[in-house]
C-alpha positions in Angstrom: 0.0 0.0 0.0 2.8 2.4 0.9 4.5 1.8 -2.4 1.3 2.6 -4.4 0.9 5.8 -2.4 4.3 7.0 -3.3 3.8 6.2 -7.0 0.4 7.9 -7.2 1.8 11.0 -5.5 4.8 11.1 -7.7 2.6 10.9 -10.7 0.4 13.7 -9.5 3.5 15.8 -8.9 5.1 15.2 -12.2 2.0 15.5 -14.3 0.9 18.8 -12.6 2.9 20.9 -15.0 0.9 19.5 -17.9 -2.4 20.7 -16.3 -1.4 24.3 -16.9 -2.6 25.3 -13.4 -2.1 29.0 -13.0 0.1 29.9 -10.0 0.6 33.4 -8.9 2.8 35.3 -6.5 1.4 38.0 -4.2 3.8 40.3 -2.4 2.7 42.1 0.7 4.9 44.2 3.0 6.0 41.2 5.1 4.9 38.1 3.3 5.2 36.3 0.0 2.2 34.3 -1.1 2.4 31.6 -3.8 -1.0 30.2 -4.8 -3.0 28.3 -7.3 -6.2 29.7 -5.9 -8.2 32.6 -7.3 -6.3 35.9 -7.1 -8.9 37.3 -4.7 -8.2 34.4 -2.3 -4.5 34.8 -2.5 -4.8 38.5 -1.8 -7.0 37.8 1.2 -4.5 35.4 2.7 -1.8 38.1 2.4 -4.1 40.7 4.1 -5.1 38.4 6.9 -1.5 37.5 7.8 -0.5 41.1 7.7 -3.3 41.8 10.2 -2.3 38.9 12.5 1.3 40.1 12.4 0.3 43.6 13.4 -2.0 42.4 16.1 0.8 40.3 17.7 3.2 43.1 17.5 0.7 45.6 18.9 -0.1 43.3 21.8 3.6 42.6 22.5 5.4 45.9 22.1 8.7 44.3 23.2 8.9 42.5 19.9 11.7 44.3 18.1 13.4 42.1 15.6 11.8 40.6 12.5 12.5 37.0 11.3 15.8 37.0 9.4 15.0 34.1 7.1 12.5 34.3 4.2 9.0 33.3 4.9 6.9 32.0 2.0 3.2 31.0 2.3 1.9 28.5 -0.2 -1.9 28.8 -0.3 -3.6 26.0 -2.2 -7.1 25.9 -3.5 -8.3 22.8 -1.5 -7.3 19.7 0.4 -5.9 18.0 -2.7 -3.4 20.8 -3.2 -2.5 20.8 0.5 -1.8 17.0 0.5 0.4 17.3 -2.7 2.7 19.5 -0.6 2.3 17.8 2.7 1.9 14.1 1.7 2.5 12.9 5.3 -1.1 13.9 6.1 -2.5 11.7 3.4 -2.6 8.6 5.5 -2.3 10.1 9.0 -5.9 9.3 9.9 -8.4 11.5 11.8 -9.1 15.1 11.0 -6.6 16.5 8.5 -5.1 19.8 9.2 -5.9 22.8 7.0 -2.2 23.9 7.1 1.2 23.6 8.6 4.2 25.7 9.6 7.6 24.5 8.5 10.3 26.3 10.4 13.9 26.0 9.2 17.4 27.4 9.8 17.5 28.9 6.2 13.9 29.6 5.3 10.4 29.1 6.6 7.2 27.9 4.9 3.6 28.0 5.7 1.3 25.7 3.7 -2.5 26.2 3.9 -5.7 25.8 2.0 -7.9 28.8 1.3 -11.3 26.9 1.3 -11.4 26.8 5.1 -12.7 29.1 7.9 -10.2 31.7 8.6 -9.3 31.9 12.3 -10.1 28.7 14.2 -8.7 26.6 11.4 -5.5 28.5 11.1 -4.8 28.6 14.9 -2.0 26.0 14.7 -0.3 28.2 12.1 -0.7 31.3 14.1 0.7 29.4 17.1 3.9 28.6 15.2 4.2 32.1 13.7 4.0 33.5 17.2 6.9 31.2 18.2 8.8 32.5 15.2 8.3 36.1 16.2 9.1 35.6 19.9 12.1 33.2 19.4 14.3 36.0 18.2 13.1 38.5 20.8 13.0 36.6 24.0 15.7 34.8 26.0 15.6 31.3 27.4 12.2 30.6 28.8 10.7 27.4 30.2 8.7 25.2 27.7 5.4 25.7 29.5 5.5 29.5 29.2 6.6 29.5 25.5 3.8 27.0 24.6 1.2 28.6 26.8 1.7 32.1 25.5 1.7 30.8 21.9 -1.6 29.2 22.5 -3.1 32.3 24.1 -2.1 34.6 21.3 -2.8 32.0 18.5 -6.5 32.1 19.5 -7.0 35.5 17.9 -10.0 36.6 15.9 -10.3 39.8 14.0 -13.9 41.0 13.6 -14.3 44.3 11.8 -12.3 46.9 13.5 -11.7 44.9 16.7 -9.2 42.1 17.4 -9.8 39.7 20.3 -6.8 37.9 21.7 -6.9 35.0 24.1 -10.5 33.7 23.6 -11.1 30.6 25.8 -9.9 27.2 24.5 -13.0 25.1 25.1 -11.2 21.9 24.1 -8.4 22.5 26.6 -10.9 23.4 29.4 -12.8 20.2 28.8 -9.6 18.1 28.9 -8.5 19.7 32.2 -11.9 19.2 33.8 -12.0 15.5 32.9 -8.4 14.7 33.8 -6.2 15.5 36.8 -3.8 18.4 36.2 0.0 18.0 36.4 1.8 19.1 39.6 3.0 22.7 39.0 6.5 21.7 39.8 6.4 19.3 36.8 4.9 21.9 34.5 7.4 24.6 35.5 10.6 22.5 35.3 13.0 24.0 32.7 13.9 20.5 31.4 10.3 19.4 30.8 9.9 17.8 27.3 6.3 16.8 26.6 7.4 15.2 23.4 8.8 12.3 25.5 5.5 11.7 27.2 2.5 9.7 26.2 -0.2 11.4 24.2 -2.6 12.1 27.1 0.0 13.6 29.4 1.4 15.7 26.6 -2.1 17.0 25.8 -2.6 17.8 29.5 0.7 19.6 29.5 -0.3 21.9 26.6 -3.7 22.5 27.9 -2.4 23.4 31.4 0.3 25.6 29.9 -2.4 27.5 28.1 -4.6 27.8 31.2 -1.6 29.0 33.3 -0.6 31.6 30.9 -4.2 32.7 30.4 -4.7 32.9 34.2 -1.7 35.2 34.6 -2.3 37.3 31.6 -6.0 37.7 31.7 -7.4 36.3 34.9 -6.9 39.4 36.9 -8.3 42.6 35.3 -6.2 44.7 37.8 -3.1 43.5 36.0 -1.4 41.9 39.1 -1.1 38.5 37.4 0.6 40.1 34.3 3.0 42.0 36.6 3.8 38.8 38.4 4.4 37.0 35.1 6.8 39.8 34.0 8.8 39.5 37.3 8.9 35.7 36.7 10.3 36.1 33.2 12.9 38.6 34.4 14.1 36.2 37.1 14.3 33.3 34.8 16.3 35.3 32.2 18.8 36.1 35.0 19.4 32.4 35.5 17.2 31.8 38.5 15.7 28.3 38.9 12.3 28.3 37.2 10.3 27.0 40.2 12.0 29.3 42.7 11.4 32.2 40.4 7.7 31.3 40.0 7.1 31.1 43.8 8.9 34.4 44.4 6.9 36.2 41.7 3.5 34.5 41.6 3.2 32.6 45.0 3.5 29.2 46.7 2.9 26.4 44.3 0.1 24.7 46.3 -1.8 28.0 46.5 -1.4 28.8 42.8 -2.4 25.3 41.9 -5.7 25.6 43.8 -6.4 29.0 42.2 -5.7 27.6 38.8 -8.1 24.7 39.4 -10.8 27.2 40.3 -10.0 29.3 37.2 -10.4 26.4 34.9 -13.9 25.7 36.2 -15.2 29.3 36.0 -18.0 30.2 33.6 -16.5 33.2 31.8 -13.1 34.1 30.6 -11.8 37.5 29.6 -10.1 38.2 26.3 -7.9 41.1 25.3 -9.6 43.5 22.9 -7.8 46.0 20.9 -8.4 48.1 17.8 -7.4 46.1 14.7 -4.5 47.7 12.8 -5.5 49.4 9.5 -6.4 46.8 6.9 -4.1 46.2 4.0 -5.6 47.4 0.7 -5.7 44.1 -1.2 -6.0 45.9 -4.5 -2.6 47.5 -4.1 -0.7 44.3 -3.5 1.8 43.3 -6.2 0.7 40.2 -8.2 2.4 38.4 -11.0 2.0 35.0 -12.7 4.8 32.5 -12.1 6.5 30.5 -14.8 6.3 26.7 -14.9 9.9 26.4 -13.6 9.2 28.9 -10.7 6.1 27.0 -9.7 7.8 23.7 -9.7 10.8 25.0 -7.7 8.5 26.6 -5.1 6.6 23.3 -4.6 9.9 21.3 -4.5 11.3 23.5 -1.8 8.4 22.8 0.5 8.6 19.0 -0.2 12.3 18.9 0.5 11.9 21.0 3.6 9.3 18.5 4.8 11.6 15.5 4.0 9.9 14.3 0.8 13.1 14.3 -1.2 12.1 11.8 -3.9 9.0 13.9 -4.8 11.0 17.1 -4.7 13.7 15.7 -6.9 11.1 14.8 -9.6 9.7 18.3 -9.6 13.2 19.8 -9.8 14.0 17.6 -12.8 10.9 19.0 -14.5 11.9 22.6 -13.5 15.4 22.2 -15.0 13.8 20.7 -18.2 11.6 23.7 -18.4 14.4 26.2 -17.7 17.9 24.7 -17.7 19.4 28.1 -16.7 17.3 28.6 -13.6 19.5 29.6 -10.6 16.5 29.0 -8.4 16.2 25.4 -9.5 19.9 24.7 -8.8 19.6 26.5 -5.4 16.6 24.2 -4.6 18.5 21.2 -5.7 21.4 22.2 -3.5 19.1 22.6 -0.5 17.6 19.2 -1.2 21.1 17.6 -1.2 22.1 19.7 1.9 19.1 18.4 3.8 20.3 14.8 3.0 23.9 15.6 4.1 25.2 15.1 0.6 27.5 18.1 0.9 29.6 17.5 -2.2 26.6 17.3 -4.4 25.1 20.3 -2.7 28.2 22.3 -3.3 28.1 21.5 -7.0 24.5 22.6 -7.3 25.2 25.8 -5.4 28.2 26.5 -7.6 26.0 26.2 -10.6 23.3 28.5 -9.1 26.1 31.1 -8.4 27.4 30.7 -11.9 24.0 31.4 -13.3 23.7 34.7 -11.4 21.9 33.8 -8.2 20.9 36.7 -6.1 20.0 34.6 -3.1 22.2 34.5 0.0 21.6 30.7 0.5 24.0 29.3 -2.2 26.8 31.6 -1.0 26.3 30.8 2.7 26.0 27.0 2.3 28.9 27.0 -0.2 31.0 28.6 2.4 30.0 26.0 5.0 30.9 23.2 2.6 34.5 24.5 2.7 34.9 24.3 6.5 36.7 20.9 6.4 39.5 22.4 4.2 42.3 24.2 6.1 44.3 25.7 3.2 44.6 29.4 3.0 42.9 29.4 -0.5 39.9 27.6 1.0 39.7 30.0 3.9 39.8 32.9 1.4 37.1 31.4 -0.7 35.0 30.8 2.4 35.3 34.4 3.6 34.5 35.7 0.1 31.3 33.7 -0.1 30.2 34.7 3.4 30.8 38.4 2.6 28.6 38.0 -0.5 25.9 36.2 1.6 25.7 39.2 4.0 25.6 41.6 1.1 22.5 39.7 -0.2 20.9 39.3 3.2 22.3 41.9 5.6 20.0 40.6 8.4 21.2 36.9 8.3 23.1 36.6 11.5 24.7 33.1 11.1 26.8 34.4 8.1 28.2 37.2 10.3 29.0 34.7 13.1 30.8 32.5 10.6 32.7 35.5 9.2 33.9 36.3 12.6 35.4 32.9 13.1 37.0 33.0 9.7 38.3 36.6 10.0 40.0 36.1 13.3 42.4 33.7 11.5 43.8 36.6 9.4 46.6 38.9 10.6 45.2 42.2 11.7 41.7 40.6 11.5 40.7 41.3 15.1 38.7 44.4 14.6 36.7 43.1 11.7 36.1 39.8 13.4 34.8 41.6 16.5 32.5 43.7 14.4 31.1 40.7 12.6 30.5 38.8 15.9 28.8 41.8 17.6 26.6 42.3 14.5 25.4 38.6 14.8 24.5 39.1 18.4 22.7 42.3 17.7 20.6 40.7 14.9 19.8 37.6 16.9 20.4 38.4 20.6 18.9 35.2 21.8 21.0 32.8 19.7 23.6 31.2 22.0 25.8 30.2 19.1 26.4 33.8 18.1 27.4 34.7 21.7 29.8 31.8 21.6 31.3 33.1 18.3 31.8 36.5 20.0 33.4 34.7 23.0 35.8 33.0 20.7 36.8 36.2 19.1 37.4 37.9 22.5 39.5 34.9 23.5 41.5 35.1 20.4 42.2 38.7 21.2 43.5 37.6 24.6 40.5 39.2 26.4 39.3 36.2 28.6 37.0 38.4 30.8 35.1 39.6 27.9 35.0 36.0 26.5 33.5 34.7 29.7 30.9 37.5 29.8 29.8 36.7 26.2 29.6 33.0 26.8 27.6 33.6 30.0 25.2 35.8 28.0 24.8 32.9 25.5 24.1 30.5 28.4 21.1 32.6 29.5 19.7 32.2 25.9 20.3 28.5 25.5 17.0 26.6 25.6 17.9 23.1 24.6 20.2 20.9 26.7 22.6 20.5 23.9 23.0 24.3 23.5 23.7 24.6 27.2 26.2 21.8 27.1 28.2 23.4 24.2 28.4 26.8 26.0 29.2 25.3 29.3 32.1 23.3 27.8 33.4 26.6 26.4 33.2 28.2 29.8 35.1 25.3 31.3 37.7 25.5 28.6 38.6 29.1 29.4 41.3 27.7 31.7 42.0 24.8 29.4 44.1 24.0 26.3 42.0 26.1 24.0 42.5 29.2 26.1 46.3 28.8 26.2 46.4 28.2 22.5 44.5 31.4 21.7 46.5 33.3 24.3 49.6 32.1 22.3 48.1 33.4 19.1 47.5 36.8 20.7 51.0 37.1 22.2 52.6 36.1 18.9 50.5 38.7 17.0 51.7 41.3 19.5 55.4 40.4 18.9 56.0 38.4 22.1 57.3 35.2 20.6 58.8 33.9 23.8 55.6 34.4 25.8 53.6 32.8 22.9 55.9 29.7 22.9 55.3 29.3 26.7 51.5 29.5 26.1 51.6 27.0 23.3 53.7 24.6 25.5 51.1 24.9 28.3 48.3 24.1 25.8 50.2 21.1 24.5 50.6 19.8 28.0 46.8 19.8 28.4 46.0 18.6 24.8 49.1 16.9 23.3 47.6 15.9 20.0 46.5 19.3 18.5 48.2 20.1 15.2 47.3 23.8 15.3 49.0 24.3 18.6 52.2 22.6 17.4 52.1 24.8 14.3 51.8 28.0 16.4 54.6 26.8 18.6 56.8 26.2 15.5 56.1 29.7 14.3 56.9 31.3 17.7 60.1 29.2 18.0 61.3 30.2 14.6 60.8 33.8 15.5 63.1 33.3 18.6 65.8 31.8 16.4 65.4 28.3 17.7 65.3 26.6 14.3 65.9 23.0 15.5 63.0 23.2 18.0 60.8 24.8 15.3 61.5 22.0 12.9 60.5 19.5 15.5 57.3 21.4 16.3 56.3 21.5 12.6 57.1 17.8 12.2 54.5 17.2 15.0 52.0 19.4 13.1 52.1 17.4 10.0 52.2 14.1 11.9 48.9 14.9 13.6 47.4 16.5 10.4 49.1 15.1 7.3 46.9 17.1 5.0 47.8 20.5 6.5 49.4 22.3 3.6 50.4 25.3 5.8 52.1 23.0 8.2 54.2 21.4 5.5 55.1 24.9 4.1 56.1 26.1 7.6 58.2 22.9 8.0 59.9 23.6 4.7 60.6 27.2 5.7 62.3 26.1 8.9 64.3 23.3 7.1 65.5 25.8 4.5 66.5 28.3 7.2 68.4 25.6 9.0 70.2 24.6 5.8 68.4 21.4 5.0 67.7 22.6 1.5 67.0 19.4 -0.3 64.5 18.2 2.3 62.9 21.6 2.2 62.4 21.3 -1.6 60.7 18.0 -1.1 58.5 19.4 1.6 57.6 22.5 -0.4 56.4 20.3 -3.2 54.3 18.2 -0.9 52.7 21.4 0.4 52.0 22.5 -3.2 50.3 19.2 -4.0 48.0 19.8 -1.0 47.3 23.4 -1.9 48.5 24.1 -5.5 47.1 27.7 -5.6 49.1 29.2 -2.8 51.5 31.6 -4.5 53.7 32.1 -1.4 54.6 28.5 -1.3 55.7 28.6 -5.0 57.9 31.6 -4.2 59.4 29.9 -1.2 60.1 26.8 -3.4 61.8 29.1 -5.9 64.1 30.4 -3.1 65.1 26.9 -2.1 65.6 25.8 -5.8 67.7 29.0 -6.4 69.9 28.2 -3.3 70.4 24.6 -4.4 71.6 25.8 -7.9 68.5 24.7 -9.8 68.2 28.0 -11.7 65.6 27.1 -14.4 63.4 25.3 -11.9 63.6 28.4 -9.6 62.6 30.7 -12.5 59.6 28.4 -13.2 58.5 28.5 -9.5 58.7 32.3 -9.4 56.7 32.6 -12.6 54.0 30.3 -11.2 53.9 32.4 -8.0 53.3 35.5 -10.0 50.6 33.8 -12.1 48.8 33.1 -8.8 49.4 36.5 -7.3 50.0 39.4 -9.7 50.8 41.6 -6.7 53.7 39.4 -5.4 56.5 42.0 -5.8 59.0 39.8 -4.0 58.5 37.1 -6.6 58.8 39.6 -9.4 62.1 41.0 -8.1 63.6 37.6 -7.6 62.5 36.4 -11.0 64.0 39.5 -12.6 67.3 38.9 -10.8 67.3 35.2 -11.9 66.6 36.1 -15.5 69.2 38.8 -15.6 71.8 36.5 -14.1 70.9 33.8 -16.7 71.5 36.3 -19.5 75.0 36.9 -18.3 
């Protein structure tokens, strides 16, 4: 049965282009709607989402930042269209949803059908959209509060000029009346994960989270509950235990539990009423017809985002057949491969999208990430160039700035730029712990451990998942460990204190004796002090632990040449060139060694190759000129 389902869906997907269904794009100030419905329905969807966004932001004035990733809404005519984009619901049983929210690290999608009642049916979508808005504006909060607030605000209805927020959830009230509530200590715990519970307990958790949030926000018309909730949030953000913070702000758990039980059984519930924001004039929204290739790509992106890679691949094959020069199709293909962790194939598709003139930040950003495993200077330069292009195309995409910070700190004199990139990332997404960790790494590389600790601690207050907290905690623990001493060595070496740098590197090696980068730094510092023999040994350890490190081989060759072991240096230079053939400085250094060994013609060829790779290498030009002049005589 499952096999026939896939085949029938695949046929529907591949034959859709032949049906000549008209798909349009509607652009509103904050949303992009792609639809096969009537133009009036597509315009209505845009208007309604603009209103809901305005209502949320008016009710929550602390919301400052907008989502940094593109959000596309696909509005289908009916259930058949919805299922073609969300095939997982075809055999799910029970009531089928009228839409879904797909949140991603690179782009977000909302899929819905227009032949449904407007507000109650779209409540799950509004719930997830509320999460999206608040996730970039709030720090780490307990799960119950995030889910409870989302459910309160998702139950919003706009009627004429009035918006009602937080209408009663009758389904939740019925569930809580029929079943025993969870102990508040269980509900409030920061590590509570209802996804690990059975279906009934999880349902009670969400219902009780809604009731608790509703009780505090709307249960007291004097506003005391809302003030208590604000105090609770402030305490939690400062790192106070969630249960302790709740009792200090709201009251003893047993007393609050009894009050909540009475609240659930009351006959009437307040909702927040506010004037609805001015309606968007649907007639003024920009509308255009999509080409066949554009339509197929848009649908394929949703399918690959949802994990339906085979169906997505079929649509992308059609899209490329319809328009072989579509950068959007190659970008979508790259994303599909990226989601499947096929990084090499993804990199090829992204490279083609870039070659065809892509104006999207995604191919540049993910192309840069695909180079992270390469340690050559040329690869680092390419990575930095792609990341810079990504932020040019999407100046609000914080992860690209954070990655640029880590890359830029590797360059001489790169501290100021790296610090600026890292701080920009934290300003754009202040509640992303990974950006604070990048800032901490930059501060540490600049030999500023106090600032590094402060940045990491700020990241810890934003970490929601246990994995995020573990990563940041490990960094904090490492501030006195090998990594800290290695970065201190880098900072001392950059400031000209080679002796102090060598001591810092030796301390790092005593704590982590198998790190190639630390040996490489030690070798550079030792060579600067004139201790060539020890430098050679340090570089030998570098390439022993990391045989593919072209820079390590080049540094070893430099030290061998300086010590007088010219023939071994030549062999080592050539090995470094095999690993990184486009590094002009290594070709120039090889030319020096060949010249000193009497291999004049080979030296000339090496200098010429260095100049081909770097037209601004004046040293190679002077040496080549001297060699050619000497040959003429």
